[in-house]
All heavy atoms as an XYZ file, in Angstrom:
586
protein
N    -146.949    -23.599   -158.744
C    -147.010    -24.435   -159.993
C    -145.861    -24.066   -160.902
O    -145.447    -22.920   -161.105
C    -148.282    -23.965   -160.698
C    -149.543    -24.358   -160.079
C    -150.778    -23.679   -160.845
C    -149.790    -25.924   -160.127
N    -145.258    -25.147   -161.587
C    -144.201    -24.901   -162.503
C    -144.706    -24.121   -163.774
O    -145.852    -24.327   -164.240
C    -143.591    -26.297   -162.935
C    -144.735    -27.314   -162.297
C    -145.539    -26.565   -161.521
N    -143.924    -23.252   -164.188
C    -144.278    -22.541   -165.451
C    -143.760    -23.108   -166.712
O    -142.671    -23.738   -166.610
C    -143.941    -20.895   -165.351
O    -142.534    -20.928   -165.211
C    -144.547    -20.415   -164.309
N    -144.457    -22.988   -167.856
C    -143.974    -23.438   -169.046
C    -142.833    -22.492   -169.581
O    -143.087    -21.347   -169.573
C    -145.075    -23.696   -170.112
C    -146.056    -24.666   -169.717
C    -145.457    -26.045   -169.950
O    -144.451    -26.290   -170.645
N    -145.983    -27.030   -169.436
N    -141.680    -23.007   -170.191
C    -140.799    -22.041   -170.632
C    -141.393    -21.342   -171.879
O    -142.162    -21.991   -172.673
C    -139.522    -22.826   -171.008
C    -140.137    -24.303   -171.096
C    -141.332    -24.296   -170.206
N    -141.130    -20.109   -172.082
C    -141.729    -19.413   -173.247
C    -140.766    -19.793   -174.558
O    -139.560    -19.990   -174.507
C    -141.461    -17.897   -173.138
C    -142.565    -17.332   -172.010
C    -142.474    -15.838   -172.012
N    -143.323    -15.382   -171.119
C    -143.517    -14.030   -170.832
N    -142.869    -13.239   -171.492
N    -144.412    -13.664   -169.990
N    -141.510    -19.900   -175.603
C    -140.829    -20.205   -176.772
C    -139.822    -19.042   -177.161
O    -140.005    -17.832   -176.883
C    -141.874    -20.344   -177.925
C    -143.129    -20.409   -177.170
C    -143.062    -19.803   -175.790
N    -138.702    -19.449   -177.827
C    -137.664    -18.555   -178.171
C    -138.062    -17.784   -179.446
O    -138.193    -18.556   -180.565
C    -136.216    -19.288   -178.485
O    -135.893    -20.005   -177.224
C    -135.201    -18.227   -178.893
N    -138.156    -16.553   -179.528
C    -138.539    -15.893   -180.700
C    -137.462    -15.897   -181.789
O    -136.213    -15.662   -181.441
C    -138.990    -14.470   -180.287
C    -138.291    -14.242   -179.047
C    -138.049    -15.609   -178.396
N    -137.824    -16.110   -183.073
C    -136.674    -16.130   -184.038
C    -137.211    -15.580   -185.283
O    -138.363    -15.439   -185.425
C    -136.242    -17.656   -184.425
C    -137.370    -18.381   -184.959
C    -135.559    -18.365   -183.223
C    -136.895    -19.761   -185.557
N    -136.362    -15.238   -186.148
C    -136.532    -14.638   -187.471
C    -135.994    -15.517   -188.436
O    -134.758    -15.875   -188.377
C    -135.972    -13.133   -187.616
C    -136.624    -12.187   -186.730
C    -136.151    -12.710   -189.139
C    -135.976    -10.933   -186.708
N    -136.766    -16.112   -189.543
C    -136.252    -16.929   -190.520
C    -135.994    -16.056   -191.662
O    -136.974    -15.421   -192.297
C    -137.203    -18.044   -190.695
C    -137.291    -18.952   -189.436
C    -136.631    -18.974   -191.965
C    -138.317    -20.082   -189.671
N    -134.793    -16.216   -192.415
C    -134.612    -15.465   -193.562
C    -134.504    -16.504   -194.728
O    -133.947    -17.649   -194.537
C    -133.251    -14.868   -193.595
C    -133.407    -13.558   -192.533
C    -132.133    -12.777   -192.555
N    -132.389    -11.564   -191.674
C    -132.053    -11.704   -190.308
N    -131.731    -12.731   -189.726
N    -132.265    -10.544   -189.584
N    -135.250    -16.450   -195.693
C    -135.680    -17.370   -196.663
C    -135.414    -16.824   -198.159
O    -135.843    -15.680   -198.375
C    -136.973    -18.012   -196.524
C    -137.214    -19.305   -197.476
C    -138.027    -17.031   -196.672
C    -138.404    -19.969   -197.115
N    -134.928    -17.698   -199.106
C    -134.766    -17.053   -200.431
C    -135.611    -17.816   -201.382
O    -135.685    -17.547   -202.651
C    -133.349    -17.350   -201.030
C    -132.963    -18.817   -201.070
O    -133.774    -19.646   -200.590
O    -131.684    -19.097   -201.380
N    -136.741    -18.460   -200.852
C    -137.783    -19.072   -201.732
C    -138.998    -18.352   -201.459
O    -139.717    -18.236   -200.483
C    -137.973    -20.531   -201.318
C    -138.971    -21.287   -202.037
O    -140.001    -20.747   -202.336
N    -138.499    -22.521   -202.541
N    -139.410    -17.431   -202.522
C    -140.496    -16.638   -202.343
C    -141.809    -17.514   -202.342
O    -142.828    -16.955   -201.769
C    -140.540    -15.547   -203.561
O    -140.699    -16.236   -204.817
C    -139.472    -14.581   -203.531
N    -141.943    -18.594   -202.952
C    -143.124    -19.391   -202.860
C    -143.385    -19.793   -201.539
O    -144.603    -19.723   -200.949
C    -143.051    -20.651   -203.711
O    -142.918    -20.224   -205.244
N    -142.397    -20.277   -200.713
C    -142.546    -20.632   -199.327
C    -142.811    -19.453   -198.484
O    -143.723    -19.342   -197.633
C    -141.341    -21.427   -198.914
C    -141.636    -21.708   -197.359
C    -141.265    -22.791   -199.656
N    -142.187    -18.337   -198.784
C    -142.267    -17.073   -197.956
C    -143.708    -16.654   -198.111
O    -144.359    -16.428   -197.020
C    -141.351    -15.956   -198.516
C    -141.560    -14.576   -197.905
C    -140.989    -14.590   -196.542
C    -140.908    -13.574   -198.838
N    -144.235    -16.329   -199.171
C    -145.612    -15.920   -199.286
C    -146.768    -16.844   -198.967
O    -147.712    -16.537   -198.362
C    -145.907    -15.296   -200.673
C    -144.933    -14.028   -200.999
C    -143.989    -14.088   -202.055
C    -145.165    -13.047   -200.156
C    -143.172    -12.978   -202.215
C    -144.283    -11.858   -200.392
C    -143.434    -11.864   -201.494
O    -142.589    -10.829   -201.513
N    -146.437    -18.097   -199.224
C    -147.358    -19.255   -198.796
C    -147.480    -19.276   -197.398
O    -148.542    -19.359   -196.706
N    -146.289    -19.134   -196.740
C    -146.306    -19.146   -195.194
C    -147.060    -17.937   -194.577
O    -147.879    -18.041   -193.747
C    -144.953    -19.210   -194.622
C    -144.872    -19.510   -193.064
C    -144.939    -20.770   -192.668
C    -145.011    -18.519   -192.149
C    -145.001    -21.032   -191.254
C    -145.074    -18.743   -190.825
C    -145.033    -20.045   -190.411
O    -144.930    -20.371   -188.990
N    -146.846    -16.817   -195.103
C    -147.411    -15.648   -194.678
C    -149.007    -15.626   -194.927
O    -149.772    -15.135   -194.164
C    -146.848    -14.301   -195.350
C    -145.473    -14.096   -194.729
C    -144.823    -12.784   -195.180
C    -143.590    -12.476   -194.485
N    -143.129    -11.105   -194.330
N    -149.399    -16.164   -196.132
C    -150.942    -16.295   -196.458
C    -151.555    -17.589   -195.639
O    -152.690    -17.667   -195.482
C    -151.134    -16.419   -197.854
C    -150.801    -15.319   -198.652
C    -151.154    -15.211   -200.115
C    -151.179    -16.655   -200.719
N    -151.351    -16.558   -202.201
N    -150.712    -18.502   -195.372
C    -151.161    -19.739   -194.697
C    -151.511    -20.807   -195.681
O    -151.991    -21.952   -195.298
N    -151.349    -20.510   -196.987
C    -151.542    -21.467   -197.986
C    -150.858    -21.138   -199.246
O    -150.473    -19.912   -199.382
C    -153.027    -21.797   -198.243
C    -153.715    -20.593   -198.807
N    -153.884    -20.454   -200.070
C    -154.262    -19.496   -197.999
C    -154.509    -19.123   -200.151
N    -154.798    -18.736   -199.051
N    -150.796    -22.046   -200.218
C    -150.045    -21.707   -201.529
C    -150.849    -22.386   -202.612
O    -151.511    -23.481   -202.314
C    -148.713    -22.068   -201.477
O    -148.140    -22.080   -202.860
N    -150.734    -22.010   -203.859
C    -151.276    -22.658   -205.056
C    -150.467    -23.895   -205.417
O    -150.854    -24.826   -206.013
C    -151.502    -21.881   -206.254
C    -152.611    -20.782   -206.100
C    -152.785    -20.089   -207.227
N    -152.158    -18.809   -207.300
C    -151.811    -18.056   -208.255
N    -152.097    -18.369   -209.439
N    -151.191    -17.010   -208.096
N    -149.085    -23.852   -204.849
C    -148.253    -24.969   -205.081
C    -148.365    -26.105   -204.121
O    -148.344    -25.922   -202.869
C    -146.858    -24.480   -204.997
C    -145.784    -25.367   -205.278
O    -145.702    -26.495   -204.848
N    -144.893    -24.956   -206.230
N    -148.640    -27.387   -204.663
C    -148.913    -28.484   -203.687
C    -147.744    -28.759   -202.749
O    -148.032    -29.060   -201.638
C    -149.154    -29.704   -204.605
C    -149.294    -31.059   -203.823
C    -150.503    -31.261   -203.161
C    -148.255    -31.828   -203.786
C    -150.639    -32.416   -202.449
C    -148.424    -33.014   -203.141
C    -149.627    -33.335   -202.446
N    -146.515    -28.695   -203.421
C    -145.395    -28.955   -202.507
C    -145.204    -27.923   -201.491
O    -144.843    -28.329   -200.232
C    -144.185    -29.067   -203.346
C    -144.086    -30.330   -204.364
C    -142.938    -30.303   -205.255
C    -144.244    -31.631   -203.626
N    -145.411    -26.800   -201.691
C    -145.321    -25.699   -200.630
C    -146.291    -25.958   -199.628
O    -146.095    -25.868   -198.282
C    -145.537    -24.216   -201.268
C    -145.642    -23.273   -200.216
C    -144.356    -23.973   -202.200
N    -147.542    -26.395   -199.937
C    -148.578    -26.691   -198.961
C    -148.112    -27.812   -198.197
O    -148.622    -27.979   -197.019
C    -150.036    -26.935   -199.616
C    -150.524    -25.669   -200.032
O    -150.494    -24.739   -199.314
N    -151.280    -25.689   -201.148
N    -147.430    -28.787   -198.672
C    -146.886    -29.914   -197.784
C    -145.703    -29.419   -196.852
O    -145.635    -29.952   -195.721
C    -146.231    -30.958   -198.741
C    -147.261    -31.564   -199.646
C    -148.310    -32.426   -199.054
O    -147.983    -33.270   -198.234
N    -149.564    -32.133   -199.383
N    -145.070    -28.425   -197.128
C    -143.930    -27.887   -196.359
C    -144.376    -27.113   -195.345
O    -143.813    -27.142   -194.116
C    -142.911    -27.168   -197.264
C    -142.181    -28.136   -198.157
C    -141.911    -26.426   -196.435
C    -141.415    -27.420   -199.250
N    -145.392    -26.327   -195.385
C    -145.835    -25.382   -194.425
C    -146.187    -25.834   -193.105
O    -145.614    -25.370   -192.012
C    -147.206    -24.524   -195.040
C    -146.905    -23.664   -196.248
C    -147.985    -22.900   -196.670
C    -145.688    -22.701   -195.926
N    -146.942    -27.021   -193.041
C    -147.253    -27.518   -191.603
C    -145.922    -28.093   -191.069
O    -145.870    -28.099   -189.840
C    -148.112    -28.610   -192.008
C    -148.548    -28.602   -193.280
C    -147.655    -27.628   -193.985
N    -145.027    -28.531   -191.794
C    -143.667    -29.027   -191.322
C    -142.870    -27.919   -190.697
O    -142.177    -28.301   -189.712
C    -142.894    -29.773   -192.477
C    -143.690    -31.129   -192.823
C    -142.884    -31.690   -194.035
C    -143.711    -32.930   -194.503
N    -143.013    -33.699   -195.496
N    -143.010    -26.789   -191.251
C    -142.248    -25.532   -190.620
C    -142.914    -25.364   -189.272
O    -142.093    -25.268   -188.318
C    -142.332    -24.383   -191.618
C    -141.644    -24.604   -192.921
C    -141.858    -23.224   -190.807
C    -141.842    -23.491   -193.967
N    -144.266    -25.403   -189.238
C    -144.828    -25.113   -187.905
C    -144.445    -26.178   -186.902
O    -144.268    -25.833   -185.756
C    -146.264    -24.956   -188.172
C    -146.654    -23.551   -188.714
O    -146.009    -22.628   -188.438
N    -147.778    -23.589   -189.426
N    -144.451    -27.422   -187.359
C    -144.224    -28.579   -186.409
C    -142.799    -28.375   -185.874
O    -142.509    -28.658   -184.722
C    -144.352    -29.879   -187.228
C    -145.717    -30.235   -187.403
O    -146.709    -29.484   -186.978
O    -146.041    -31.084   -188.323
N    -141.785    -28.094   -186.805
C    -140.410    -27.965   -186.385
C    -140.227    -26.822   -185.383
O    -139.501    -26.980   -184.380
C    -139.593    -27.727   -187.556
C    -138.070    -27.632   -187.315
C    -137.552    -28.782   -186.658
C    -137.240    -27.263   -188.542
N    -140.948    -25.752   -185.640
C    -140.805    -24.577   -184.810
C    -141.306    -24.867   -183.380
O    -140.775    -24.665   -182.346
C    -141.659    -23.284   -185.164
C    -140.969    -22.650   -186.501
C    -142.106    -21.684   -187.027
C    -139.872    -21.998   -186.148
N    -142.507    -25.597   -183.222
C    -143.113    -26.032   -182.102
C    -142.239    -27.070   -181.367
O    -141.950    -26.893   -180.163
C    -144.523    -26.675   -182.355
C    -145.194    -26.808   -181.070
C    -146.769    -27.411   -181.482
C    -147.457    -27.651   -180.080
N    -148.831    -28.058   -180.432
N    -141.726    -28.082   -182.067
C    -140.847    -29.052   -181.543
C    -139.589    -28.544   -180.847
O    -139.164    -28.974   -179.774
C    -140.446    -30.126   -182.591
N    -139.073    -27.472   -181.448
C    -137.835    -26.713   -180.903
C    -138.046    -25.636   -179.973
O    -137.209    -24.853   -179.613
C    -136.883    -26.285   -182.084
C    -136.601    -27.445   -183.005
C    -135.644    -28.390   -182.347
C    -135.176    -29.425   -183.206
N    -134.253    -30.387   -182.552
N    -139.355    -25.397   -179.688
C    -139.812    -24.291   -178.854
C    -139.398    -22.904   -179.387
O    -138.756    -22.163   -178.538
C    -139.263    -24.518   -177.300
O    -139.825    -25.662   -176.744
N    -139.634    -22.735   -180.567
C    -139.396    -21.483   -181.292
C    -140.788    -20.862   -181.553
O    -141.701    -21.536   -181.884
C    -138.654    -21.648   -182.582
C    -137.209    -22.074   -182.407
C    -136.692    -23.028   -183.249
C    -136.299    -21.369   -181.498
C    -135.406    -23.463   -183.043
C    -135.031    -21.864   -181.346
C    -134.577    -22.851   -182.213
O    -133.282    -23.314   -182.130
N    -140.799    -19.552   -181.589
C    -141.931    -18.747   -182.017
C    -141.470    -17.850   -183.158
O    -140.442    -17.257   -182.908
C    -142.707    -17.975   -180.862
O    -141.840    -16.912   -180.504
N    -142.139    -17.891   -184.237
C    -141.621    -17.140   -185.478
C    -142.116    -15.682   -185.323
O    -143.285    -15.353   -185.316
C    -142.218    -17.731   -186.761
C    -141.852    -17.135   -188.021
C    -140.350    -17.385   -188.135
C    -142.520    -17.832   -189.168
N    -141.066    -14.873   -185.220
C    -141.299    -13.258   -185.187
C    -141.577    -12.955   -186.512
O    -142.413    -12.089   -186.811
C    -140.061    -12.620   -184.654
C    -139.885    -12.618   -183.035
C    -138.674    -11.737   -182.767
C    -141.142    -11.973   -182.443
N    -140.835    -13.365   -187.580
C    -140.939    -12.837   -188.769
C    -140.206    -13.761   -189.750
O    -139.287    -14.513   -189.463
C    -140.296    -11.480   -188.991
C    -140.737    -10.704   -190.230
O    -141.665    -11.127   -191.031
O    -140.099     -9.657   -190.637
N    -140.748    -13.832   -191.019
C    -140.057    -14.459   -192.103
C    -139.718    -13.499   -193.169
O    -140.510    -12.697   -193.599
C    -141.204    -15.540   -192.749
C    -140.766    -16.622   -193.561
C    -139.768    -17.574   -192.699
C    -141.857    -17.430   -193.933
N    -138.458    -13.372   -193.496
C    -137.935    -12.306   -194.333
C    -137.214    -12.977   -195.423
O    -136.593    -13.870   -195.495
C    -136.872    -11.454   -193.397
C    -137.441    -10.821   -192.352
C    -136.424    -10.116   -191.425
O    -135.174    -10.247   -191.748
N    -136.889     -9.352   -190.573
N    -137.310    -12.196   -196.614
C    -136.786    -12.621   -197.940
C    -135.285    -12.140   -197.868
O    -134.954    -11.017   -197.460
C    -137.448    -11.938   -199.072
C    -136.825    -12.243   -200.350
C    -136.842    -13.588   -200.995
C    -136.031    -11.337   -201.071
C    -136.293    -13.823   -202.159
C    -135.433    -11.617   -202.247
C    -135.426    -12.837   -202.723
O    -134.767    -13.317   -203.983
N    -134.512    -13.064   -198.309
C    -133.080    -12.788   -198.530
C    -132.676    -13.282   -199.966
O    -133.267    -14.324   -200.390
C    -132.181    -13.384   -197.476
C    -132.185    -14.922   -197.498
C    -130.679    -12.909   -197.620
N    -131.828    -12.447   -200.709
C    -131.515    -12.960   -202.101
C    -130.618    -14.139   -201.939
O    -129.914    -14.300   -201.009
C    -130.847    -11.752   -202.828
C    -131.709    -10.670   -203.034
C    -130.969     -9.527   -203.681
N    -130.105    -10.018   -204.870
C    -129.743     -9.291   -205.845
N    -129.921     -8.039   -205.816
N    -129.051     -9.743   -206.773
N    -130.684    -15.072   -202.907
C    -130.009    -16.289   -202.931
C    -128.456    -15.927   -202.701
O    -127.729    -16.729   -202.107
C    -130.175    -17.238   -204.150
O    -131.538    -17.727   -204.121
N    -127.992    -15.019   -203.380
C    -126.574    -14.609   -203.376
C    -126.152    -14.193   -201.970
O    -124.909    -14.354   -201.581
C    -126.232    -13.579   -204.356
C    -126.443    -13.881   -205.780
C    -127.928    -13.639   -206.129
O    -128.865    -13.326   -205.372
N    -128.118    -13.560   -207.503
N    -127.039    -13.781   -201.090
C    -126.801    -13.274   -199.741
C    -127.158    -14.345   -198.708
O    -126.863    -14.123   -197.582
C    -127.416    -12.001   -199.461
C    -126.960    -10.819   -200.426
C    -127.923     -9.627   -200.240
O    -129.126     -9.842   -200.131
N    -127.362     -8.406   -200.520
N    -127.703    -15.432   -199.255
C    -128.117    -16.584   -198.259
C    -126.944    -17.502   -197.888
O    -126.481    -18.239   -198.687
C    -129.171    -17.356   -198.974
C    -129.835    -18.370   -197.929
O    -129.266    -18.590   -196.910
N    -130.929    -18.978   -198.281
N    -126.370    -17.329   -196.542
C    -125.302    -18.004   -196.204
C    -125.561    -19.593   -196.339
O    -124.564    -20.357   -196.519
C    -124.825    -17.693   -194.937
C    -124.390    -16.199   -194.822
C    -124.050    -15.913   -193.322
C    -123.288    -15.913   -195.754
N    -126.834    -20.068   -196.131
C    -126.992    -21.397   -196.131
C    -127.374    -22.015   -197.466
O    -127.581    -23.207   -197.631
C    -128.292    -21.657   -195.197
N    -127.346    -21.164   -198.549
C    -127.853    -21.664   -199.840
C    -126.941    -22.593   -200.452
O    -127.343    -23.701   -200.820
C    -127.933    -20.385   -200.802
C    -128.580    -20.746   -202.115
O    -129.702    -21.250   -202.080
O    -127.916    -20.656   -203.182
N    -125.569    -22.491   -200.288
C    -124.654    -23.467   -200.972
C    -124.806    -24.784   -200.234
O    -124.836    -25.900   -200.757
C    -123.244    -22.938   -200.906
C    -122.272    -23.791   -201.664
C    -120.877    -23.318   -201.697
O    -120.808    -22.035   -201.590
O    -119.968    -24.042   -201.752
N    -124.760    -24.718   -198.869
C    -124.755    -25.911   -198.078
C    -126.116    -26.693   -198.296
O    -126.079    -27.933   -198.310
C    -124.612    -25.535   -196.568
N    -127.169    -26.000   -198.491
C    -128.533    -26.616   -198.748
C    -128.382    -27.416   -200.034
O    -129.202    -28.403   -200.065
C    -129.690    -25.660   -198.641
O    -129.615    -24.757   -199.729
N    -127.714    -26.953   -201.002
C    -127.750    -27.523   -202.391
C    -126.953    -28.936   -202.288
O    -127.060    -29.740   -203.172
C    -127.220    -26.657   -203.438
C    -128.307    -25.486   -203.548
C    -127.856    -24.579   -204.650
N    -128.601    -23.315   -204.617
C    -129.953    -23.337   -205.167
N    -130.524    -24.483   -205.715
N    -130.674    -22.181   -205.133
N    -126.142    -29.211   -201.426
C    -125.263    -30.425   -201.344
C    -126.301    -31.521   -201.218
O    -125.925    -32.640   -201.719
C    -124.350    -30.294   -200.101
C    -123.341    -29.262   -200.327
C    -123.680    -31.720   -199.823
C    -122.403    -29.040   -199.009
N    -127.378    -31.360   -200.519
C    -128.275    -32.553   -200.386
C    -129.285    -32.694   -201.457
O    -130.127    -33.626   -201.381
C    -129.047    -32.471   -198.919
C    -127.972    -32.281   -197.818
C    -127.654    -31.127   -197.241
C    -127.386    -33.475   -197.351
C    -126.806    -31.033   -196.132
C    -126.454    -33.415   -196.367
C    -126.100    -32.224   -195.837
N    -129.307    -31.918   -202.421
C    -130.189    -31.932   -203.510
C    -129.892    -32.968   -204.644
O    -128.838    -33.389   -204.768
C    -130.506    -30.591   -204.136
C    -131.085    -29.649   -203.216
S    -131.329    -28.098   -203.992
C    -132.966    -28.386   -204.644
């Protein structure tokens, strides 16, 4: 029988503490964060990733911070 490939384990570093703690708790008091959390899981599953850890990184040290603000 063919075996399913194992998801690739990844660590996500994030500078948004609301999303960080909401993800770790499974929910947030913030409506928009609760809208984002299932999308994170859907994206991980669609790309065959398994989340090893979600870690906080300060905005000043976040290499993706400046690029992400271009689309805001």
